[in-house]
Backbone as XML, in Angstrom:
<?xml version="1.0"?>
<chain id="A" units="angstrom">
  <residue number="1" name="UNK">
    <atom name="N" x="8.742" y="34.030" z="13.084"/>
    <atom name="CA" x="8.724" y="33.617" z="13.868"/>
    <atom name="C" x="9.119" y="32.137" z="13.583"/>
  </residue>
  <residue number="2" name="UNK">
    <atom name="N" x="9.708" y="31.212" z="13.510"/>
    <atom name="CA" x="9.720" y="30.054" z="13.376"/>
    <atom name="C" x="9.804" y="29.154" z="14.980"/>
  </residue>
  <residue number="3" name="UNK">
    <atom name="N" x="8.847" y="28.279" z="14.538"/>
    <atom name="CA" x="8.547" y="27.244" z="16.119"/>
    <atom name="C" x="9.318" y="26.185" z="15.976"/>
  </residue>
  <residue number="4" name="UNK">
    <atom name="N" x="9.397" y="26.080" z="16.528"/>
    <atom name="CA" x="10.747" y="24.591" z="17.338"/>
    <atom name="C" x="9.615" y="23.636" z="18.028"/>
  </residue>
  <residue number="5" name="UNK">
    <atom name="N" x="10.081" y="22.172" z="17.913"/>
    <atom name="CA" x="9.263" y="21.317" z="18.290"/>
    <atom name="C" x="9.839" y="20.984" z="19.178"/>
  </residue>
  <residue number="6" name="UNK">
    <atom name="N" x="9.390" y="21.110" z="21.291"/>
    <atom name="CA" x="10.012" y="20.646" z="21.945"/>
    <atom name="C" x="9.984" y="19.417" z="22.044"/>
  </residue>
  <residue number="7" name="UNK">
    <atom name="N" x="9.573" y="18.368" z="21.599"/>
    <atom name="CA" x="9.297" y="17.049" z="21.862"/>
    <atom name="C" x="9.237" y="16.514" z="20.394"/>
  </residue>
  <residue number="8" name="UNK">
    <atom name="N" x="10.768" y="16.780" z="19.478"/>
    <atom name="CA" x="11.017" y="15.855" z="18.597"/>
    <atom name="C" x="10.747" y="14.255" z="18.346"/>
  </residue>
  <residue number="9" name="UNK">
    <atom name="N" x="9.456" y="13.762" z="17.582"/>
    <atom name="CA" x="9.277" y="12.598" z="17.110"/>
    <atom name="C" x="10.272" y="11.580" z="16.875"/>
  </residue>
  <residue number="10" name="UNK">
    <atom name="N" x="10.806" y="10.551" z="17.982"/>
    <atom name="CA" x="12.001" y="9.285" z="17.892"/>
    <atom name="C" x="11.118" y="8.406" z="16.906"/>
  </residue>
  <residue number="11" name="UNK">
    <atom name="N" x="11.443" y="8.160" z="16.226"/>
    <atom name="CA" x="10.666" y="6.899" z="15.135"/>
    <atom name="C" x="11.778" y="5.407" z="15.192"/>
  </residue>
  <residue number="12" name="UNK">
    <atom name="N" x="11.543" y="4.727" z="15.689"/>
    <atom name="CA" x="12.364" y="3.575" z="15.618"/>
    <atom name="C" x="11.978" y="2.730" z="14.564"/>
  </residue>
  <residue number="13" name="UNK">
    <atom name="N" x="12.908" y="2.374" z="13.699"/>
    <atom name="CA" x="12.373" y="1.421" z="12.727"/>
    <atom name="C" x="13.744" y="0.036" z="12.794"/>
  </residue>
  <residue number="14" name="UNK">
    <atom name="N" x="13.180" y="-1.343" z="13.399"/>
    <atom name="CA" x="13.851" y="-2.308" z="13.003"/>
    <atom name="C" x="14.250" y="-2.904" z="12.397"/>
  </residue>
  <residue number="15" name="UNK">
    <atom name="N" x="15.324" y="-3.784" z="12.136"/>
    <atom name="CA" x="15.930" y="-4.093" z="11.136"/>
    <atom name="C" x="14.844" y="-5.183" z="10.207"/>
  </residue>
  <residue number="16" name="UNK">
    <atom name="N" x="14.036" y="-5.850" z="10.741"/>
    <atom name="CA" x="13.159" y="-6.824" z="10.366"/>
    <atom name="C" x="11.962" y="-5.839" z="9.487"/>
  </residue>
  <residue number="17" name="UNK">
    <atom name="N" x="11.706" y="-4.618" z="10.157"/>
    <atom name="CA" x="10.641" y="-4.146" z="9.477"/>
    <atom name="C" x="11.287" y="-3.274" z="8.511"/>
  </residue>
  <residue number="18" name="UNK">
    <atom name="N" x="12.863" y="-2.833" z="8.380"/>
    <atom name="CA" x="13.083" y="-2.030" z="7.335"/>
    <atom name="C" x="13.015" y="-2.754" z="6.256"/>
  </residue>
  <residue number="19" name="UNK">
    <atom name="N" x="13.697" y="-4.174" z="6.528"/>
    <atom name="CA" x="13.064" y="-4.658" z="5.202"/>
    <atom name="C" x="11.463" y="-4.824" z="4.121"/>
  </residue>
  <residue number="20" name="UNK">
    <atom name="N" x="10.860" y="-4.314" z="4.789"/>
    <atom name="CA" x="9.446" y="-3.815" z="3.997"/>
    <atom name="C" x="8.659" y="-5.574" z="4.092"/>
  </residue>
  <residue number="21" name="UNK">
    <atom name="N" x="7.703" y="-4.798" z="3.242"/>
    <atom name="CA" x="6.551" y="-6.714" z="2.945"/>
    <atom name="C" x="5.962" y="-6.029" z="1.807"/>
  </residue>
  <residue number="22" name="UNK">
    <atom name="N" x="6.372" y="-7.105" z="0.577"/>
    <atom name="CA" x="5.925" y="-6.699" z="-1.118"/>
    <atom name="C" x="4.309" y="-6.857" z="-0.708"/>
  </residue>
  <residue number="23" name="UNK">
    <atom name="N" x="3.493" y="-5.837" z="-1.815"/>
    <atom name="CA" x="2.489" y="-6.439" z="-1.526"/>
    <atom name="C" x="2.098" y="-6.393" z="-3.532"/>
  </residue>
  <residue number="24" name="UNK">
    <atom name="N" x="1.106" y="-6.957" z="-4.465"/>
    <atom name="CA" x="0.692" y="-6.362" z="-5.765"/>
    <atom name="C" x="-0.840" y="-6.405" z="-5.386"/>
  </residue>
  <residue number="25" name="UNK">
    <atom name="N" x="-1.659" y="-6.421" z="-4.294"/>
    <atom name="CA" x="-2.817" y="-5.941" z="-4.106"/>
    <atom name="C" x="-3.380" y="-5.642" z="-3.249"/>
  </residue>
  <residue number="26" name="UNK">
    <atom name="N" x="-4.256" y="-4.262" z="-3.195"/>
    <atom name="CA" x="-4.930" y="-3.955" z="-1.421"/>
    <atom name="C" x="-6.176" y="-3.796" z="-1.310"/>
  </residue>
  <residue number="27" name="UNK">
    <atom name="N" x="-6.624" y="-4.137" z="-0.555"/>
    <atom name="CA" x="-7.935" y="-4.169" z="-0.806"/>
    <atom name="C" x="-8.373" y="-2.896" z="0.402"/>
  </residue>
  <residue number="28" name="UNK">
    <atom name="N" x="-9.211" y="-2.025" z="0.543"/>
    <atom name="CA" x="-10.045" y="-1.078" z="1.187"/>
    <atom name="C" x="-11.003" y="-1.062" z="1.867"/>
  </residue>
  <residue number="29" name="UNK">
    <atom name="N" x="-11.927" y="-1.536" z="3.372"/>
    <atom name="CA" x="-12.866" y="-1.441" z="3.694"/>
    <atom name="C" x="-12.874" y="0.141" z="4.540"/>
  </residue>
  <residue number="30" name="UNK">
    <atom name="N" x="-14.330" y="0.221" z="4.671"/>
    <atom name="CA" x="-14.574" y="1.031" z="5.773"/>
    <atom name="C" x="-15.857" y="0.917" z="6.921"/>
  </residue>
  <residue number="31" name="UNK">
    <atom name="N" x="-15.896" y="1.681" z="7.555"/>
    <atom name="CA" x="-16.829" y="1.712" z="8.879"/>
    <atom name="C" x="-16.706" y="3.280" z="8.721"/>
  </residue>
  <residue number="32" name="UNK">
    <atom name="N" x="-18.034" y="3.544" z="9.734"/>
    <atom name="CA" x="-18.015" y="4.763" z="9.659"/>
    <atom name="C" x="-16.465" y="5.441" z="10.898"/>
  </residue>
  <residue number="33" name="UNK">
    <atom name="N" x="-16.193" y="4.525" z="11.188"/>
    <atom name="CA" x="-15.103" y="4.863" z="12.444"/>
    <atom name="C" x="-13.949" y="4.917" z="11.594"/>
  </residue>
  <residue number="34" name="UNK">
    <atom name="N" x="-13.605" y="3.969" z="11.270"/>
    <atom name="CA" x="-12.139" y="3.454" z="10.628"/>
    <atom name="C" x="-12.634" y="2.873" z="9.297"/>
  </residue>
  <residue number="35" name="UNK">
    <atom name="N" x="-11.043" y="3.266" z="8.474"/>
    <atom name="CA" x="-10.844" y="2.726" z="7.232"/>
    <atom name="C" x="-9.388" y="1.268" z="7.230"/>
  </residue>
  <residue number="36" name="UNK">
    <atom name="N" x="-9.677" y="0.348" z="6.798"/>
    <atom name="CA" x="-9.190" y="-1.140" z="6.765"/>
    <atom name="C" x="-8.468" y="-1.273" z="5.784"/>
  </residue>
  <residue number="37" name="UNK">
    <atom name="N" x="-6.776" y="-1.429" z="5.497"/>
    <atom name="CA" x="-5.886" y="-1.164" z="4.593"/>
    <atom name="C" x="-5.688" y="-2.814" z="4.772"/>
  </residue>
  <residue number="38" name="UNK">
    <atom name="N" x="-5.791" y="-3.616" z="3.881"/>
    <atom name="CA" x="-5.091" y="-4.647" z="3.908"/>
    <atom name="C" x="-4.539" y="-4.838" z="2.650"/>
  </residue>
  <residue number="39" name="UNK">
    <atom name="N" x="-3.047" y="-5.390" z="2.881"/>
    <atom name="CA" x="-2.069" y="-5.695" z="1.831"/>
    <atom name="C" x="-1.698" y="-7.249" z="1.614"/>
  </residue>
  <residue number="40" name="UNK">
    <atom name="N" x="-1.904" y="-7.464" z="0.062"/>
    <atom name="CA" x="-1.863" y="-8.874" z="0.021"/>
    <atom name="C" x="-0.941" y="-9.099" z="-1.083"/>
  </residue>
  <residue number="41" name="UNK">
    <atom name="N" x="-0.098" y="-10.490" z="-1.098"/>
    <atom name="CA" x="0.604" y="-10.753" z="-2.098"/>
    <atom name="C" x="0.263" y="-11.737" z="-2.694"/>
  </residue>
  <residue number="42" name="UNK">
    <atom name="N" x="-0.202" y="-11.656" z="-4.056"/>
    <atom name="CA" x="-0.332" y="-12.736" z="-4.928"/>
    <atom name="C" x="0.345" y="-13.180" z="-6.007"/>
  </residue>
  <residue number="43" name="UNK">
    <atom name="N" x="0.581" y="-14.189" z="-5.807"/>
    <atom name="CA" x="2.410" y="-15.154" z="-6.316"/>
    <atom name="C" x="1.057" y="-16.068" z="-7.891"/>
  </residue>
  <residue number="44" name="UNK">
    <atom name="N" x="2.369" y="-15.913" z="-8.524"/>
    <atom name="CA" x="1.614" y="-16.988" z="-9.550"/>
    <atom name="C" x="1.316" y="-18.211" z="-9.450"/>
  </residue>
  <residue number="45" name="UNK">
    <atom name="N" x="0.369" y="-18.609" z="-9.574"/>
    <atom name="CA" x="-0.110" y="-19.831" z="-10.390"/>
    <atom name="C" x="-0.676" y="-20.287" z="-8.733"/>
  </residue>
  <residue number="46" name="UNK">
    <atom name="N" x="-0.609" y="-19.519" z="-7.871"/>
    <atom name="CA" x="-1.263" y="-20.014" z="-6.313"/>
    <atom name="C" x="-2.567" y="-19.420" z="-6.545"/>
  </residue>
  <residue number="47" name="UNK">
    <atom name="N" x="-3.799" y="-19.946" z="-6.445"/>
    <atom name="CA" x="-4.790" y="-19.453" z="-6.086"/>
    <atom name="C" x="-5.564" y="-19.074" z="-4.785"/>
  </residue>
  <residue number="48" name="UNK">
    <atom name="N" x="-4.345" y="-18.937" z="-3.810"/>
    <atom name="CA" x="-4.647" y="-18.313" z="-2.202"/>
    <atom name="C" x="-3.542" y="-17.576" z="-2.098"/>
  </residue>
  <residue number="49" name="UNK">
    <atom name="N" x="-4.131" y="-16.249" z="-1.471"/>
    <atom name="CA" x="-3.456" y="-15.567" z="-1.340"/>
    <atom name="C" x="-3.203" y="-15.054" z="0.329"/>
  </residue>
  <residue number="50" name="UNK">
    <atom name="N" x="-2.485" y="-14.594" z="1.197"/>
    <atom name="CA" x="-2.364" y="-14.283" z="2.415"/>
    <atom name="C" x="-2.734" y="-12.534" z="2.547"/>
  </residue>
  <residue number="51" name="UNK">
    <atom name="N" x="-3.061" y="-12.373" z="3.623"/>
    <atom name="CA" x="-3.029" y="-10.534" z="3.839"/>
    <atom name="C" x="-1.691" y="-10.509" z="4.447"/>
  </residue>
  <residue number="52" name="UNK">
    <atom name="N" x="-0.720" y="-10.008" z="4.042"/>
    <atom name="CA" x="0.812" y="-9.057" z="4.769"/>
    <atom name="C" x="0.827" y="-8.336" z="5.548"/>
  </residue>
  <residue number="53" name="UNK">
    <atom name="N" x="-0.135" y="-7.631" z="5.848"/>
    <atom name="CA" x="-0.252" y="-6.253" z="6.556"/>
    <atom name="C" x="-1.643" y="-5.815" z="6.411"/>
  </residue>
  <residue number="54" name="UNK">
    <atom name="N" x="-1.916" y="-5.450" z="7.785"/>
    <atom name="CA" x="-3.111" y="-4.704" z="7.967"/>
    <atom name="C" x="-3.221" y="-3.257" z="8.744"/>
  </residue>
  <residue number="55" name="UNK">
    <atom name="N" x="-3.190" y="-2.435" z="7.906"/>
    <atom name="CA" x="-3.538" y="-1.411" z="9.079"/>
    <atom name="C" x="-5.050" y="-0.440" z="9.102"/>
  </residue>
  <residue number="56" name="UNK">
    <atom name="N" x="-5.144" y="-0.093" z="10.014"/>
    <atom name="CA" x="-6.313" y="0.155" z="10.630"/>
    <atom name="C" x="-6.188" y="2.291" z="10.934"/>
  </residue>
  <residue number="57" name="UNK">
    <atom name="N" x="-6.986" y="2.641" z="9.836"/>
    <atom name="CA" x="-6.743" y="4.552" z="9.822"/>
    <atom name="C" x="-8.469" y="5.108" z="10.545"/>
  </residue>
  <residue number="58" name="UNK">
    <atom name="N" x="-8.125" y="6.357" z="11.396"/>
    <atom name="CA" x="-9.627" y="6.904" z="11.267"/>
    <atom name="C" x="-9.649" y="7.592" z="10.120"/>
  </residue>
  <residue number="59" name="UNK">
    <atom name="N" x="-10.908" y="8.118" z="10.208"/>
    <atom name="CA" x="-11.164" y="8.657" z="8.588"/>
    <atom name="C" x="-9.981" y="9.944" z="8.195"/>
  </residue>
  <residue number="60" name="UNK">
    <atom name="N" x="-9.976" y="10.917" z="8.961"/>
    <atom name="CA" x="-8.768" y="11.545" z="9.174"/>
    <atom name="C" x="-7.643" y="11.543" z="9.036"/>
  </residue>
  <residue number="61" name="UNK">
    <atom name="N" x="-7.195" y="10.091" z="9.382"/>
    <atom name="CA" x="-5.486" y="9.512" z="8.883"/>
    <atom name="C" x="-5.444" y="9.359" z="7.725"/>
  </residue>
  <residue number="62" name="UNK">
    <atom name="N" x="-6.796" y="8.455" z="7.193"/>
    <atom name="CA" x="-6.740" y="7.972" z="5.968"/>
    <atom name="C" x="-6.625" y="9.273" z="4.016"/>
  </residue>
  <residue number="63" name="UNK">
    <atom name="N" x="-7.857" y="10.506" z="4.867"/>
    <atom name="CA" x="-7.480" y="11.101" z="4.165"/>
    <atom name="C" x="-6.466" y="12.010" z="4.480"/>
  </residue>
  <residue number="64" name="UNK">
    <atom name="N" x="-5.612" y="11.965" z="5.275"/>
    <atom name="CA" x="-3.937" y="12.519" z="5.490"/>
    <atom name="C" x="-3.299" y="11.708" z="4.798"/>
  </residue>
  <residue number="65" name="UNK">
    <atom name="N" x="-3.045" y="10.285" z="4.886"/>
    <atom name="CA" x="-2.225" y="9.477" z="3.827"/>
    <atom name="C" x="-2.728" y="9.171" z="2.651"/>
  </residue>
  <residue number="66" name="UNK">
    <atom name="N" x="-3.793" y="10.050" z="2.059"/>
    <atom name="CA" x="-3.878" y="10.124" z="0.392"/>
    <atom name="C" x="-3.950" y="11.399" z="0.274"/>
  </residue>
  <residue number="67" name="UNK">
    <atom name="N" x="-4.006" y="12.258" z="1.035"/>
    <atom name="CA" x="-2.682" y="13.740" z="0.517"/>
    <atom name="C" x="-1.792" y="14.054" z="0.481"/>
  </residue>
  <residue number="68" name="UNK">
    <atom name="N" x="-1.064" y="12.752" z="1.242"/>
    <atom name="CA" x="0.415" y="12.423" z="1.293"/>
    <atom name="C" x="1.097" y="11.483" z="0.448"/>
  </residue>
  <residue number="69" name="UNK">
    <atom name="N" x="0.393" y="10.838" z="-0.064"/>
    <atom name="CA" x="0.945" y="9.258" z="-1.716"/>
    <atom name="C" x="0.310" y="11.063" z="-2.626"/>
  </residue>
  <residue number="70" name="UNK">
    <atom name="N" x="-0.739" y="11.239" z="-2.720"/>
    <atom name="CA" x="-0.594" y="12.319" z="-4.010"/>
    <atom name="C" x="0.408" y="13.333" z="-4.380"/>
  </residue>
  <residue number="71" name="UNK">
    <atom name="N" x="0.897" y="14.070" z="-2.691"/>
    <atom name="CA" x="2.469" y="15.096" z="-2.947"/>
    <atom name="C" x="3.377" y="13.914" z="-3.374"/>
  </residue>
  <residue number="72" name="UNK">
    <atom name="N" x="3.212" y="12.968" z="-2.850"/>
    <atom name="CA" x="4.710" y="11.978" z="-2.881"/>
    <atom name="C" x="4.914" y="11.559" z="-4.885"/>
  </residue>
  <residue number="73" name="UNK">
    <atom name="N" x="3.787" y="11.185" z="-4.944"/>
    <atom name="CA" x="3.378" y="10.723" z="-6.222"/>
    <atom name="C" x="3.602" y="12.340" z="-7.233"/>
  </residue>
  <residue number="74" name="UNK">
    <atom name="N" x="3.147" y="12.842" z="-7.356"/>
    <atom name="CA" x="3.214" y="14.650" z="-7.842"/>
    <atom name="C" x="5.036" y="14.810" z="-8.090"/>
  </residue>
  <residue number="75" name="UNK">
    <atom name="N" x="5.675" y="14.714" z="-6.908"/>
    <atom name="CA" x="6.816" y="14.858" z="-7.139"/>
    <atom name="C" x="8.093" y="13.555" z="-7.867"/>
  </residue>
  <residue number="76" name="UNK">
    <atom name="N" x="7.178" y="12.498" z="-7.750"/>
    <atom name="CA" x="7.900" y="11.245" z="-8.202"/>
    <atom name="C" x="8.023" y="11.632" z="-9.803"/>
  </residue>
  <residue number="77" name="UNK">
    <atom name="N" x="6.526" y="11.705" z="-10.285"/>
    <atom name="CA" x="6.150" y="11.843" z="-11.653"/>
    <atom name="C" x="6.823" y="13.866" z="-12.496"/>
  </residue>
  <residue number="78" name="UNK">
    <atom name="N" x="7.633" y="14.669" z="-11.234"/>
    <atom name="CA" x="8.034" y="15.537" z="-11.816"/>
    <atom name="C" x="9.136" y="14.982" z="-12.352"/>
  </residue>
  <residue number="79" name="UNK">
    <atom name="N" x="10.019" y="14.182" z="-11.617"/>
    <atom name="CA" x="11.252" y="13.765" z="-12.174"/>
    <atom name="C" x="11.632" y="12.802" z="-12.797"/>
  </residue>
  <residue number="80" name="UNK">
    <atom name="N" x="10.484" y="11.788" z="-12.997"/>
    <atom name="CA" x="10.237" y="10.621" z="-13.670"/>
    <atom name="C" x="9.808" y="10.284" z="-14.822"/>
  </residue>
  <residue number="81" name="UNK">
    <atom name="N" x="8.412" y="11.554" z="-14.865"/>
    <atom name="CA" x="7.857" y="11.437" z="-16.001"/>
    <atom name="C" x="6.838" y="10.886" z="-15.590"/>
  </residue>
  <residue number="82" name="UNK">
    <atom name="N" x="5.110" y="10.813" z="-15.852"/>
    <atom name="CA" x="4.185" y="10.005" z="-15.553"/>
    <atom name="C" x="4.092" y="8.590" z="-15.149"/>
  </residue>
  <residue number="83" name="UNK">
    <atom name="N" x="3.536" y="8.324" z="-14.550"/>
    <atom name="CA" x="3.392" y="7.074" z="-13.810"/>
    <atom name="C" x="2.057" y="6.083" z="-15.051"/>
  </residue>
  <residue number="84" name="UNK">
    <atom name="N" x="2.657" y="5.119" z="-15.764"/>
    <atom name="CA" x="1.144" y="4.567" z="-16.582"/>
    <atom name="C" x="0.872" y="3.955" z="-15.829"/>
  </residue>
  <residue number="85" name="UNK">
    <atom name="N" x="-0.556" y="3.663" z="-15.718"/>
    <atom name="CA" x="-1.557" y="2.880" z="-15.129"/>
    <atom name="C" x="-2.100" y="1.902" z="-16.376"/>
  </residue>
  <residue number="86" name="UNK">
    <atom name="N" x="-1.738" y="0.547" z="-16.921"/>
    <atom name="CA" x="-2.605" y="0.043" z="-17.721"/>
    <atom name="C" x="-4.480" y="-0.083" z="-16.974"/>
  </residue>
  <residue number="87" name="UNK">
    <atom name="N" x="-4.904" y="-0.112" z="-18.361"/>
    <atom name="CA" x="-6.246" y="-0.290" z="-18.249"/>
    <atom name="C" x="-6.551" y="-1.767" z="-17.147"/>
  </residue>
  <residue number="88" name="UNK">
    <atom name="N" x="-7.858" y="-1.275" z="-16.010"/>
    <atom name="CA" x="-8.106" y="-2.248" z="-15.483"/>
    <atom name="C" x="-8.593" y="-3.016" z="-15.592"/>
  </residue>
  <residue number="89" name="UNK">
    <atom name="N" x="-8.087" y="-4.820" z="-15.671"/>
    <atom name="CA" x="-8.633" y="-6.127" z="-15.569"/>
    <atom name="C" x="-8.691" y="-6.783" z="-14.422"/>
  </residue>
  <residue number="90" name="UNK">
    <atom name="N" x="-9.541" y="-7.877" z="-14.783"/>
    <atom name="CA" x="-9.857" y="-8.806" z="-14.033"/>
    <atom name="C" x="-8.626" y="-9.286" z="-13.018"/>
  </residue>
  <residue number="91" name="UNK">
    <atom name="N" x="-7.525" y="-9.567" z="-11.920"/>
    <atom name="CA" x="-6.917" y="-10.052" z="-11.804"/>
    <atom name="C" x="-6.706" y="-11.607" z="-11.751"/>
  </residue>
  <residue number="92" name="UNK">
    <atom name="N" x="-6.234" y="-12.438" z="-12.490"/>
    <atom name="CA" x="-6.281" y="-13.824" z="-13.754"/>
    <atom name="C" x="-5.449" y="-14.503" z="-12.128"/>
  </residue>
  <residue number="93" name="UNK">
    <atom name="N" x="-5.666" y="-15.377" z="-11.521"/>
    <atom name="CA" x="-5.617" y="-15.757" z="-10.181"/>
    <atom name="C" x="-4.322" y="-17.016" z="-10.842"/>
  </residue>
  <residue number="94" name="UNK">
    <atom name="N" x="-3.724" y="-17.064" z="-11.485"/>
    <atom name="CA" x="-2.723" y="-18.330" z="-12.460"/>
    <atom name="C" x="-1.997" y="-17.223" z="-12.583"/>
  </residue>
  <residue number="95" name="UNK">
    <atom name="N" x="-1.773" y="-15.592" z="-12.570"/>
    <atom name="CA" x="-0.967" y="-14.754" z="-13.268"/>
    <atom name="C" x="-0.066" y="-15.050" z="-14.154"/>
  </residue>
  <residue number="96" name="UNK">
    <atom name="N" x="-0.406" y="-15.575" z="-15.031"/>
    <atom name="CA" x="0.397" y="-16.095" z="-16.585"/>
    <atom name="C" x="1.086" y="-17.396" z="-15.861"/>
  </residue>
  <residue number="97" name="UNK">
    <atom name="N" x="0.683" y="-17.540" z="-15.100"/>
    <atom name="CA" x="1.990" y="-19.117" z="-14.891"/>
    <atom name="C" x="1.186" y="-20.577" z="-15.297"/>
  </residue>
  <residue number="98" name="UNK">
    <atom name="N" x="1.498" y="-21.669" z="-15.124"/>
    <atom name="CA" x="1.047" y="-22.954" z="-15.587"/>
    <atom name="C" x="-0.474" y="-23.119" z="-14.877"/>
  </residue>
  <residue number="99" name="UNK">
    <atom name="N" x="-1.781" y="-23.501" z="-15.402"/>
    <atom name="CA" x="-2.711" y="-24.007" z="-14.913"/>
    <atom name="C" x="-2.708" y="-25.312" z="-14.511"/>
  </residue>
  <residue number="100" name="UNK">
    <atom name="N" x="-2.830" y="-25.820" z="-13.108"/>
    <atom name="CA" x="-3.249" y="-26.788" z="-12.662"/>
    <atom name="C" x="-4.307" y="-27.650" z="-13.046"/>
  </residue>
  <residue number="101" name="UNK">
    <atom name="N" x="-4.332" y="-29.214" z="-13.937"/>
    <atom name="CA" x="-4.908" y="-29.931" z="-13.809"/>
    <atom name="C" x="-5.360" y="-31.215" z="-12.882"/>
  </residue>
  <residue number="102" name="UNK">
    <atom name="N" x="-6.263" y="-31.650" z="-13.162"/>
    <atom name="CA" x="-6.714" y="-32.959" z="-12.316"/>
    <atom name="C" x="-6.342" y="-33.635" z="-12.946"/>
  </residue>
</chain>
C-alpha cells in the first residue's frame, strides 16, 4: 500500500536565491551539537576572501547531506564519467594572477 503525504512541503525559491552563490572553497567545522559549513569565494589576485554563505546543521542533517551528495555524485558519474580530482595542493593566494609589489 502506498503512503501519501497529507501535508506536502511547499518550498519557495525567490529569484535572488535562485541565482545561487558561487563558492570555490568550503571550510567545515563542528562542535558536539552542530556542523558549520562556510562557503567562500576566493578571487585571483585578492588575498582576502569573505564567507558568502554559512549553513549550520545538526549532526544528523550533516550525515543526511553527505548521503545525498554521494547519491547525486554517483548518478552524475554514471552519466558523465568519473569526476577527476587534482592532487591536493595549497591554495595560492594570488590564484595564478599578477603578484603585487610595494
